[in-house]
LOKE-983346 format. One record per atom (N, C-alpha, C): x, y, z. Coordinates in steps of 0.05 Angstrom, whole numbers, padded with zeros to 5 digits, always signed. Layout:
// LOKE-983346
XYZ...
This chain:
// LOKE-983346
+01732+01184+00895+01723+01211+00906+01698+01220+00890+01699+01216+00863+01680+01226+00849+01654+01212+00857+01654+01187+00862+01631+01169+00867+01618+01180+00891+01633+01189+00912+01621+01197+00938+01609+01224+00935+01618+01242+00918+01608+01267+00916+01583+01270+00894+01576+01248+00881+01559+01251+00857+01529+01254+00873+01524+01235+00891+01499+01237+00904+01491+01263+00917+01512+01275+00929+01508+01300+00940+01501+01321+00920+01517+01322+00899+01513+01342+00879+01487+01338+00864+01477+01314+00860+01451+01307+00851+01430+01321+00871+01434+01314+00893+01412+01322+00914+01412+01354+00912+01434+01366+00909+01434+01393+00908+01422+01408+00886+01426+01392+00864+01411+01404+00839+01381+01399+00839+01373+01379+00853+01345+01374+00855+01332+01394+00876+01347+01399+00898+01336+01420+00916+01335+01450+00902+01356+01454+00884+01352+01481+00870+01330+01482+00851+01324+01457+00838+01302+01459+00818+01275+01461+00836+01274+01448+00858+01253+01454+00878+01246+01480+00888+01270+01492+00893+01267+01516+00903+01258+01534+00884+01269+01534+00859+01264+01550+00838+01231+01552+00827+01219+01528+00836+01192+01527+00827+01173+01520+00849+01180+01524+00878+01163+01518+00897+01140+01533+00897+01140+01558+00885+01117+01578+00885+01095+01567+00868+01104+01548+00852+01080+01537+00834+01071+01513+00844+01072+01508+00871+01063+01484+00888+01033+01483+00881+01018+01461+00878+00990+01459+00874+00975+01476+00892+00981+01475+00918+00964+01493+00939+00965+01521+00932+00983+01530+00917+00983+01562+00912+00967+01568+00886+00957+01545+00868+00946+01549+00845+00923+01573+00841+00904+01572+00866+00884+01592+00865+00896+01619+00866+00915+01623+00882+00929+01650+00885+00945+01655+00860+00958+01638+00847+00973+01646+00821+00951+01651+00799+00932+01637+00799+00914+01641+00774+00896+01670+00781+00893+01676+00804+00881+01702+00810+00898+01722+00802+00924+01720+00807+00944+01741+00799+00948+01743+00769+00943+01717+00757+00948+01719+00727+00924+01733+00717+00900+01728+00726+00875+01741+00716+00881+01772+00716+00890+01781+00741+00894+01811+00744+00914+01820+00725+00934+01802+00718+00957+01812+00699+00942+01815+00672+00927+01793+00663+00915+01796+00636+00897+01823+00635+00882+01829+00656+00864+01853+00655+00883+01879+00658+00903+01878+00670+00920+01901+00677+00948+01893+00685+00968+01889+00669+00995+01880+00676+01011+01897+00699+01000+01922+00700+01012+01938+00722+01001+01934+00750+00981+01915+00753+00972+01911+00777+00981+01890+00793+01004+01874+00783+01018+01855+00796+01044+01861+00804+01056+01848+00825+01082+01855+00830+01105+01850+00807+01125+01867+00809+01144+01866+00786+01155+01838+00778+01160+01820+00801+01174+01794+00794+01150+01778+00782+01126+01777+00792+01105+01762+00778+01100+01772+00748+01103+01799+00745+01095+01809+00717+01119+01797+00699+01144+01798+00707+01164+01787+00691+01158+01757+00682+01150+01745+00703+01146+01713+00699+01120+01710+00678+01100+01727+00682+01075+01727+00664+01083+01738+00640+01101+01757+00637+01109+01766+00609+01122+01746+00591+01136+01730+00603+01151+01707+00590+01130+01688+00579+01108+01683+00594+01088+01667+00587+01076+01676+00558+01073+01704+00553+01061+01710+00528+01076+01705+00505+01100+01696+00510+01116+01690+00483+01115+01660+00475+01101+01648+00493+01094+01617+00487+01074+01615+00466+01074+01602+00441+01054+01597+00422+01029+01587+00436+01006+01598+00425+00981+01589+00435+00973+01562+00426+00949+01551+00432+00945+01522+00426+00945+01521+00400+00935+01536+00383+00933+01533+00354+00960+01539+00338+00983+01545+00353+01005+01551+00344+01012+01577+00337+00991+01595+00339+00990+01625+00331+01006+01642+00354+01005+01669+00351+01018+01686+00367+00994+01700+00385+00969+01693+00383+00947+01706+00397+00955+01710+00427+00947+01733+00437+00957+01738+00466+00931+01722+00484+00940+01716+00507+00920+01701+00523+00898+01721+00534+00872+01713+00538+00853+01728+00550+00845+01721+00578+00830+01738+00592+00824+01730+00620+00804+01705+00620+00809+01687+00638+00795+01661+00636+00767+01664+00654+00767+01681+00673+00746+01683+00691+00718+01690+00677+00718+01709+00653+00692+01711+00640+00682+01688+00626+00700+01672+00616+00696+01647+00602+00682+01627+00620+00694+01625+00645+00680+01608+00666+00654+01616+00673+00649+01640+00677+00625+01651+00688+00604+01647+00664+00614+01653+00641+00595+01649+00618+00583+01618+00616+00601+01600+00619+00590+01575+00622+00572+01569+00644+00579+01579+00666+00562+01578+00692+00535+01588+00684+00535+01614+00673+00509+01626+00668+00492+01607+00649+00504+01599+00628+00489+01582+00608+00481+01556+00621+00497+01544+00642+00488+01520+00654+00463+01524+00669+00458+01548+00682+00438+01556+00696+00409+01559+00680+00416+01568+00654+00395+01570+00637+00383+01543+00624+00399+01524+00630+00390+01495+00617+00407+01489+00591+00397+01482+00571+00409+01475+00547+00427+01497+00535+00452+01493+00530+00469+01511+00520+00464+01517+00489+00458+01542+00481+00453+01548+00454+00466+01574+00445+00468+01579+00422+00480+01601+00410+00455+01620+00401+00454+01645+00410+00436+01665+00405+00442+01682+00383+00429+01687+00362+00435+01704+00341+00418+01731+00349+00432+01753+00351+00417+01777+00357+00406+01788+00330+00382+01776+00327+00366+01788+00300+00337+01788+00307+00322+01798+00290+00295+01797+00296+00283+01823+00307+00257+01825+00317+00247+01852+00330+00245+01851+00357+00256+01832+00370+00257+01829+00400+00272+01855+00411+00257+01869+00428+00265+01898+00442+00293+01894+00454+00294+01869+00468+00321+01868+00483+00347+01864+00467+00340+01846+00446+00362+01841+00426+00366+01863+00409+00345+01880+00403+00350+01904+00390+00368+01923+00407+00365+01925+00432+00378+01942+00452+00410+01932+00450+00411+01906+00449+00440+01894+00448+00452+01901+00422+00440+01899+00401+00454+01904+00376+00462+01935+00375+00445+01953+00388+00455+01979+00391+00481+01983+00406+00479+01970+00429+00501+01966+00447+00526+01958+00437+00527+01938+00420+00548+01928+00406+00562+01946+00390+00544+01961+00374+00557+01985+00359+00570+02009+00374+00558+02012+00396+00571+02033+00415+00595+02022+00425+00599+01996+00430+00625+01983+00440+00643+01985+00422+00636+01979+00394+00658+01982+00372+00668+02010+00369+00650+02031+00372+00659+02057+00373+00674+02066+00394+00669+02057+00419+00685+02063+00439+00712+02055+00439+00718+02029+00426+00746+02021+00424+00755+02037+00400+00745+02044+00381+00757+02063+00360+00765+02088+00371+00750+02096+00387+00751+02127+00397+00772+02128+00422+00768+02112+00442+00787+02114+00463+00803+02089+00472+00804+02071+00455+00818+02044+00460+00848+02055+00463+00860+02069+00450+00886+02080+00453+00893+02086+00482+00875+02098+00497+00880+02105+00523+00886+02076+00542+00878+02054+00532+00880+02030+00548+00902+02016+00535+00914+02025+00513+00936+02009+00498+00961+02003+00517+00976+01981+00512+00999+01977+00528+01022+01987+00517+01027+02011+00525+01048+02030+00513+01070+02033+00532+01069+02024+00554+01092+02031+00575+01108+02004+00581+01127+01999+00569+01143+01974+00576+01153+01971+00602+01157+01992+00615+01165+01991+00643+01142+01986+00664+01118+01989+00653+01096+01987+00673+01098+02002+00697+01105+02029+00697+01110+02044+00718+01082+02051+00732+01063+02054+00718+01037+02062+00728+01014+02045+00715+00994+02041+00731+00971+02024+00723+00955+02043+00701+00945+02029+00683+00928+02040+00662+00902+02051+00673+00892+02069+00663+00868+02082+00676+00843+02066+00670+00821+02068+00690+00799+02053+00685+00782+02064+00665+00775+02051+00643+00755+02064+00622+00731+02046+00621+00707+02056+00636+00684+02036+00634+00674+02030+00608+00675+02048+00589+00663+02047+00564+00675+02027+00547+00698+02015+00556+00712+01992+00542+00702+01964+00553+00683+01965+00572+00678+01940+00587+00647+01935+00577+00643+01912+00571+00616+01899+00562+00593+01908+00583+00600+01905+00609+00581+01908+00630+00573+01939+00629+00587+01958+00618+00578+01984+00616+00550+01984+00599+00549+01969+00580+00528+01969+00562+00507+01947+00567+00507+01938+00594+00486+01916+00602+00491+01888+00597+00515+01882+00586+00521+01855+00576+00531+01839+00605+00525+01816+00606+00536+01799+00627+00553+01776+00613+00565+01761+00629+00581+01736+00618+00563+01717+00603+00538+01716+00609+00522+01696+00595+00517+01707+00566+00521+01733+00561+00517+01742+00532+00541+01739+00515+00563+01729+00527+00588+01727+00508+00586+01710+00484+00568+01689+00486+00566+01673+00460+00545+01684+00442+00532+01704+00451+00511+01716+00428+00525+01726+00403+00511+01718+00381+00526+01725+00360+00513+01754+00346+00530+01772+00337+00518+01797+00330+00530+01802+00302+00517+01822+00289+00525+01830+00262+00546+01850+00265+00570+01843+00251+00593+01859+00253+00603+01866+00224+00587+01872+00207+00591+01878+00177+00603+01904+00177+00600+01922+00198+00614+01948+00193+00643+01948+00204+00653+01926+00209+00681+01922+00217+00695+01909+00197+00723+01910+00198+00740+01895+00178+00755+01870+00189+00744+01856+00206+00753+01833+00221+00752+01809+00201+00738+01813+00178+00737+01795+00161+00711+01773+00165+00693+01782+00184+00670+01764+00186+00645+01782+00189+00624+01775+00178+00597+01792+00180+00585+01787+00207+00587+01762+00220+00577+01759+00247+00600+01747+00265+00599+01756+00288+00616+01746+00310+00605+01748+00337+00611+01725+00352+00603+01725+00379+00613+01750+00395+00601+01758+00413+00610+01780+00433+00636+01774+00443+00644+01750+00450+00668+01743+00460+00692+01748+00438+00685+01736+00413+00706+01739+00392+00708+01772+00384+00688+01786+00387+00688+01813+00377+00705+01830+00397+00700+01825+00425+00712+01836+00444+00745+01831+00441+00752+01806+00440+00777+01797+00436+00792+01810+00411+00776+01815+00387+00788+01824+00368+00792+01857+00372+00772+01870+00384+00775+01898+00389+00799+01905+00410+00802+01888+00428+00825+01890+00448+00848+01888+00436+00854+01868+00419+00877+01861+00404+00886+01883+00384+00864+01894+00374+00871+01916+00349+00879+01943+00364+00860+01950+00383+00861+01979+00394+00876+01978+00422+00879+01957+00436+00890+01960+00462+00919+01943+00466+00930+01939+00445+00957+01923+00445+00981+01942+00450+01005+01936+00438+01027+01953+00438+01027+01976+00419+01005+01980+00405+01001+02003+00382+00976+02017+00390+00975+02043+00398+00952+02058+00403+00948+02076+00381+00924+02076+00372+00918+02090+00345+00894+02109+00352+00897+02137+00347+00878+02157+00347+00873+02165+00322+00850+02164+00310+00842+02174+00281+00814+02183+00280+00796+02177+00300+00766+02184+00297+00764+02214+00300+00780+02230+00304+00780+02257+00306+00776+02270+00280+00786+02256+00258+00788+02268+00231+00757+02266+00220+00751+02289+00202+00724+02295+00193+00723+02281+00167+00745+02267+00154+00743+02257+00127+00738+02227+00134+00711+02218+00124+00707+02191+00126+00721+02171+00112+00733+02177+00091+00749+02162+00073+00775+02155+00088+00789+02172+00104+00808+02168+00117+00801+02153+00145+00781+02156+00156+00774+02135+00176+00770+02109+00167+00755+02104+00147+00755+02079+00134+00783+02064+00129+00797+02081+00115+00825+02072+00109+00840+02063+00136+00841+02076+00158+00851+02069+00181+00840+02041+00193+00815+02040+00192+00798+02019+00202+00808+01994+00188+00807+01995+00162+00815+01975+00145+00843+01965+00148+00860+01985+00152+00888+01977+00155+00893+01963+00183+00880+01971+00202+00881+01964+00231+00866+01937+00238+00844+01936+00229+00826+01917+00237+00832+01889+00215+00839+01891+00196+00845+01867+00178+00864+01852+00187+00885+01861+00200+00905+01844+00213+00907+01847+00241+00889+01862+00252+00886+01866+00281+00912+01881+00293+00925+01902+00276+00946+01919+00287+00969+01900+00291+00970+01875+00278+00993+01857+00283+01000+01845+00254+01016+01860+00240+01023+01852+00211+01037+01827+00214+01033+01808+00192+01049+01784+00190+01074+01790+00174+01093+01782+00185+01120+01784+00169+01129+01753+00160+01143+01752+00139+01152+01725+00130+01181+01725+00144+01193+01701+00141+01219+01695+00153+01238+01716+00141+01241+01723+00117+01258+01741+00110+01255+01768+00116+01231+01781+00121+01225+01804+00134+01235+01805+00160+01228+01784+00176+01238+01782+00204+01267+01786+00207+01281+01770+00188+01310+01771+00192+01324+01802+00184+01309+01815+00164+01318+01842+00157+01311+01859+00184+01288+01859+00195+01282+01873+00220+01302+01868+00240+01309+01841+00247+01331+01834+00263+01357+01848+00256+01363+01848+00234+01390+01859+00222+01390+01886+00232+01370+01904+00227+01369+01931+00232+01370+01937+00259+01356+01921+00276+01358+01929+00302+01386+01919+00316+01397+01897+00303+01425+01888+00313+01447+01913+00308+01439+01925+00282+01459+01944+00275+01455+01969+00292+01435+01977+00298+01427+02001+00315+01438+01994+00343+01431+01971+00353+01442+01965+00384+01472+01961+00381+01483+01950+00362+01511+01947+00360+01528+01971+00358+01519+01991+00346+01533+02017+00346+01532+02031+00371+01510+02029+00383+01508+02046+00409+01526+02028+00433+01527+02002+00429+01545+01989+00448+01573+01994+00444+01581+01996+00418+01609+02003+00411+01616+02029+00422+01600+02048+00412+01606+02077+00424+01607+02078+00452+01591+02062+00469+01589+02066+00497+01615+02054+00509+01623+02034+00496+01652+02016+00505+01675+02034+00497+01675+02041+00473+01698+02054+00459+01701+02083+00472+01682+02100+00475+01684+02127+00481+01667+02135+00504+01678+02124+00529+01665+02124+00553+01662+02154+00565+01636+02163+00568+01639+02190+00582+01631+02210+00559+01635+02206+00535+01632+02227+00518+01604+02226+00507+01593+02253+00504+01564+02259+00498+01560+02251+00472+01539+02234+00472+01529+02223+00441+01500+02219+00440+01485+02228+00462+01456+02225+00457+01447+02198+00444+01448+02178+00463+01445+02152+00453+01417+02145+00447+01413+02126+00428+01387+02117+00418+01378+02092+00436+01393+02085+00456+01385+02061+00472+01354+02065+00485+01341+02044+00478+01312+02043+00486+01296+02051+00463+01310+02061+00442+01287+02067+00419+01301+02059+00392+01314+02036+00396+01326+02023+00371+01309+02018+00349+01284+02015+00354+01263+02007+00334+01258+02032+00316+01265+02054+00323+01269+02077+00305+01282+02070+00279+01305+02061+00281+01320+02051+00256+01305+02035+00240+01292+02016+00250+01274+01999+00234+01252+02016+00220+01239+02035+00236+01219+02051+00222+01229+02065+00201+01254+02079+00204+01264+02096+00186+01269+02078+00157+01283+02053+00165+01285+02038+00140+01262+02031+00125+01237+02027+00138+01213+02019+00123+01203+02045+00113+01205+02066+00123+01194+02093+00112+01209+02097+00086+01236+02095+00089+01250+02102+00064+01246+02084+00042+01244+02058+00047+01237+02037+00023+01212+02040+00018+01191+02045+00033+01164+02050+00024+01163+02074+00007+01174+02097+00013+01176+02121-00002+01184+02115-00027+01207+02103-00027+01220+02097-00057+01200+02080-00075+01185+02062-00063+01167+02044-00077+01144+02062-00090+01137+02086-00077+01115+02106-00081+01126+02129-00103+01150+02123-00109+01160+02146-00129+01175+02168-00118+01179+02166-00093+01195+02191-00079+01221+02195-00090+01231+02216-00094+01259+02217-00104+01280+02231-00081+01268+02248-00065+01285+02260-00043+01268+02258-00018+01287+02254+00006+01274+02256+00030+01291+02276+00044+01279+02296+00059+01292+02313+00076+01287+02306+00107+01305+02301+00121+01302+02294+00153+01313+02314+00170+01294+02321+00188+01302+02339+00210+01299+02325+00238+01320+02328+00254+01317+02312+00278+01336+02328+00302+01329+02325+00324+01348+02331+00348+01371+02316+00353+01381+02315+00374+01407+02300+00379+01402+02271+00384+01383+02264+00397+01381+02235+00406+01377+02218+00382+01398+02199+00378+01399+02175+00360+01404+02190+00332+01413+02214+00331+01428+02224+00306+01450+02210+00296+01472+02203+00310+01492+02189+00302+01486+02160+00291+01464+02148+00304+01456+02119+00295+01445+02125+00268+01428+02144+00262+01413+02155+00236+01436+02157+00217+01455+02174+00220+01480+02177+00207+01490+02153+00192+01494+02133+00210+01510+02110+00201+01490+02087+00188+01467+02083+00205+01449+02062+00195+01428+02070+00178+01419+02094+00173+01400+02104+00154+01413+02114+00127+01431+02135+00131+01441+02151+00110+01468+02140+00101+01482+02120+00114+01504+02105+00102+01531+02118+00108+01532+02137+00129+01557+02148+00135+01579+02128+00146+01601+02128+00135+01622+02109+00142+01629+02111+00171+01625+02087+00186+01631+02088+00216+01658+02098+00221+01679+02092+00202+01705+02103+00208+01705+02134+00208+01691+02149+00189+01685+02178+00193+01676+02187+00219+01658+02172+00228+01643+02182+00256+01663+02176+00276+01677+02155+00277+01698+02149+00298+01721+02170+00299+01726+02180+00274+01749+02199+00271+01740+02227+00283+01713+02232+00283+01702+02258+00296+01705+02252+00328+01701+02229+00334+01702+02222+00367+01730+02226+00374+01751+02216+00355+01781+02218+00361+01793+02243+00355+01774+02262+00344+01785+02291+00339+01809+02290+00317+01806+02267+00298+01824+02265+00279+01814+02272+00249+01787+02278+00248+01773+02284+00225+01778+02312+00215+01784+02314+00188+01792+02340+00178+01769+02361+00178+01772+02384+00186+01752+02405+00186+01757+02429+00166+01738+02432+00153+01738+02454+00127+01737+02481+00143+01720+02482+00164+01717+02512+00177+01736+02515+00199+01741+02540+00203+01759+02547+00226+01749+02537+00252+01720+02540+00256+01710+02530+00284+01686+02512+00278+01692+02485+00278+01673+02461+00274+01650+02462+00296+01632+02446+00290+01608+02439+00308+01609+02412+00320+01596+02406+00340+01596+02381+00353+01582+02362+00336+01590+02336+00337+01584+02315+00320+01554+02310+00318+01542+02314+00339+01510+02311+00339+01496+02332+00328+01506+02354+00318+01494+02376+00303+01498+02372+00273+01514+02356+00263+01525+02354+00236+01502+02344+00217+01499+02354+00193+01482+02345+00173+01495+02324+00157+01482+02314+00135+01495+02297+00116+01474+02292+00094+01486+02283+00071+01470+02275+00050+01483+02254+00037+01465+02234+00023+01473+02211+00008+01454+02202-00009+01460+02184-00025+01438+02168-00045+01439+02142-00033+01417+02130-00029+01410+02101-00019+01395+02088-00039+01399+02060-00037+01383+02045-00054+01358+02033-00042+01333+02036-00053+01312+02026-00038+01297+02005-00057+01275+01992-00048+01263+01974-00063+01249+01983-00088+01246+02010-00088+01235+02026-00113+01253+02041-00131+01281+02040-00122+01302+02053-00139+01316+02072-00121+01337+02089-00129+01352+02107-00115+01333+02128-00106+01341+02135-00080+01326+02160-00066+01352+02176-00052+01350+02204-00056+01371+02222-00046+01362+02228-00016+01378+02225+00005+01369+02232+00032+01387+02255+00041+01371+02272+00058+01387+02298+00065+01379+02301+00094+01400+02301+00113+01393+02306+00143+01405+02333+00147+01385+02353+00154+01389+02380+00161+01409+02382+00183+01425+02405+00181+01441+02413+00204+01422+02420+00228+01431+02420+00251+01413+02426+00274+01427+02438+00296+01415+02460+00306+01427+02476+00327+01420+02464+00354+01423+02475+00377+01418+02466+00400+01392+02468+00408+01377+02486+00396+01347+02489+00403+01335+02467+00383+01324+02447+00399+01318+02418+00390+01298+02420+00364+01276+02439+00365+01256+02435+00343+01256+02459+00326+01275+02477+00326+01276+02500+00308+01282+02490+00279+01294+02466+00274+01297+02453+00249+01269+02446+00233+01252+02446+00248+01223+02439+00234+01217+02459+00211+01215+02485+00216+01207+02499+00193+01230+02501+00170+01254+02497+00182+01275+02494+00158+01272+02472+00141+01266+02450+00153+01262+02425+00136+01238+02430+00117+01216+02438+00129+01190+02447+00110+01200+02466+00089+01214+02486+00094+01223+02506+00073+01241+02492+00052+01258+02476+00060+01276+02461+00039+01260+02443+00022+01240+02430+00033+01223+02412+00019+01205+02424+00000+01196+02451+00008+01180+02466-00014+01199+02477-00033+01224+02485-00028+01240+02495-00051+01247+02470-00071+01247+02446-00060+01257+02426-00077+01230+02419-00093+01207+02422-00082+01184+02413-00097+01181+02434-00122+01186+02461-00117+01186+02480-00135+01206+02478-00156+01229+02469-00148+01248+02462-00170+01242+02440-00187+01230+02418-00176+01223+02393-00191+01196+02398-00204+01182+02422-00203+01155+02427-00211+01137+02406-00203+01134+02402-00178+01120+02381-00161+01104+02395-00141+01078+02405-00150+01059+02421-00133+01048+02401-00112+01045+02378-00118+01034+02360-00099+01051+02348-00078+01078+02351-00080+01095+02339-00063+01099+02309-00065+01095+02297-00088+01098+02269-00091+01125+02259-00093+01140+02276-00100+01169+02267-00105+01187+02273-00080+01179+02292-00062+01198+02302-00039+01181+02295-00014+01194+02281+00004+01183+02275+00032+01198+02289+00052+01185+02303+00071+01193+02313+00094+01192+02293+00117+01211+02288+00133+01207+02271+00159+01220+02287+00181+01204+02290+00203+01213+02306+00224+01211+02288+00249+01236+02287+00265+01234+02268+00287+01236+02286+00313+01222+02278+00331+01216+02297+00356+01225+02279+00379+01233+02295+00403+01234+02281+00426+01209+02284+00439+01200+02265+00458+01173+02264+00471+01167+02292+00486+01189+02304+00501+01182+02326+00517+01184+02351+00498+01201+02350+00478+01204+02375+00461+01180+02378+00446+01167+02356+00436+01142+02360+00420+01121+02374+00432+01117+02370+00457+01096+02379+00470+01100+02407+00484+01128+02413+00486+01136+02438+00503+01149+02461+00487+01153+02455+00459+01164+02477+00444+01144+02484+00424+01139+02514+00426+01120+02526+00407+01122+02525+00379+01148+02523+00373+01153+02525+00343+01142+02498+00329+01138+02477+00344+01127+02454+00333+01099+02458+00325+01081+02470+00342+01055+02475+00334+01053+02500+00313+01072+02516+00313+01073+02538+00294+01075+02527+00265+01095+02506+00263+01100+02495+00238+01076+02479+00229+01063+02465+00248+01038+02449+00240+01020+02466+00226+01015+02492+00242+00995+02508+00230+00999+02518+00204+01022+02515+00191+01029+02521+00164+01019+02501+00145+01011+02479+00154+01010+02454+00136+00991+02459+00112+00966+02471+00113+00952+02477+00089+00953+02507+00080+00974+02519+00088+00973+02548+00077+00983+02550+00051+00972+02567+00032+00983+02569+00008+01013+02578+00010+01029+02568-00009+01058+02579-00007+01075+02561+00011+01063+02546+00030+01076+02532+00050+01073+02502+00048+01053+02493+00034+01041+02465+00032+01064+02448+00022+01070+02425+00037+01092+02407+00027+01078+02376+00022+01050+02373+00019+01040+02349+00012+01040+02328+00034+01045+02339+00059+01047+02320+00083+01072+02311+00092+01076+02312+00121+01100+02304+00133+01097+02282+00150+01118+02264+00152+01117+02244+00168+01130+02251+00195+01117+02251+00217+01128+02262+00245+01132+02233+00261+01155+02233+00271+01161+02210+00290+01170+02223+00316+01160+02212+00339+01167+02219+00366+01180+02195+00380+01205+02197+00387+01218+02180+00403+01214+02184+00432+01199+02168+00444+01190+02170+00473+01211+02153+00491+01226+02163+00503+01244+02143+00519+01233+02149+00550+01210+02161+00556+01199+02167+00581+01215+02183+00597+01234+02196+00587+01250+02218+00602+01251+02243+00589+01238+02264+00597+01245+02291+00584+01268+02300+00595+01287+02302+00571+01317+02308+00577+01319+02330+00597+01303+02355+00599+01307+02374+00615+01289+02376+00636+01270+02358+00637+01243+02362+00655+01243+02338+00679+01265+02321+00674+01261+02297+00695+01285+02297+00712
């Protein structure tokens, strides 16, 4: 019986394989390539199923074994076509007194400035790709009079931190897009301090906003992500229906907190005061401050001892602990928080200022405030701006605050 059914089963498998890849038939190649070009230019412009397919391709190592993202192919093809029309292919160095080359040199500097100023508006910040990114002509070489034939022209790029004094227009454009239009959007050109601008440019452009981690660092990041997601899954399974303000969708926040705490310890910080609203608070208590999971579960089970006649809900509770960092022990304090999400901000700043005075630390080098915001609350609650306005005021200065905004793309009371 098995012999008679084997050919049929094999044919069925072959048919399934064919059905699963028939859309990649050679006759469809131009259509697929056109969609891929559109995807590379704007992922939100292609249907969801194709975007998922193309997203998976981005995780395939490039030809040189690196993780460089693919770039649109059409400009490359057009550039070769234009060069062919001009005869012998040659590399043009934009130098000398030629007026057209002089205009192009100026245009290249304008292109660099445009990416530094507004590149964040084209950054790939929406993992759901719900809306298309806006068209920004200033980020396109054609806005400055360049054509595909100019992509191999070499320009002076010594005012950048890409590691080369000269780059072809194509390489420069790819570097700018990778740095300022990837999954990190950076706005810093508004500052009037030129040293701060250069610091940001050096930090971003030297590794193209894509820091290189070794195997041990990658394992540590994975461990923190797994811990964050594992806790949320357990609470969702064990305590169904109980309000807990999950961190789901923002688990990388725990990784960020871990790096900030360790980095602060290396810089000599002795105390960190944290203020945050409800979302992700339980995860921070366990995975950042080291609260025992059993104590948290006891609060869910209503078996935890209560010192006060009337207790508070678990996602309002504060906590303090001493944690070990790469630079030594650091004391962490999570401020108690009421239902008014952002009112804890001035409380944290006041607590930090008091600790600075107690430590005789006028510059705030030993105490670090961290305030965590929700995306809607940050924009909608006036106390946020009122607290920011105290930043440089005598008697209220805390040496700077780290602000983290958890954007789950849903304003809790607005959507």
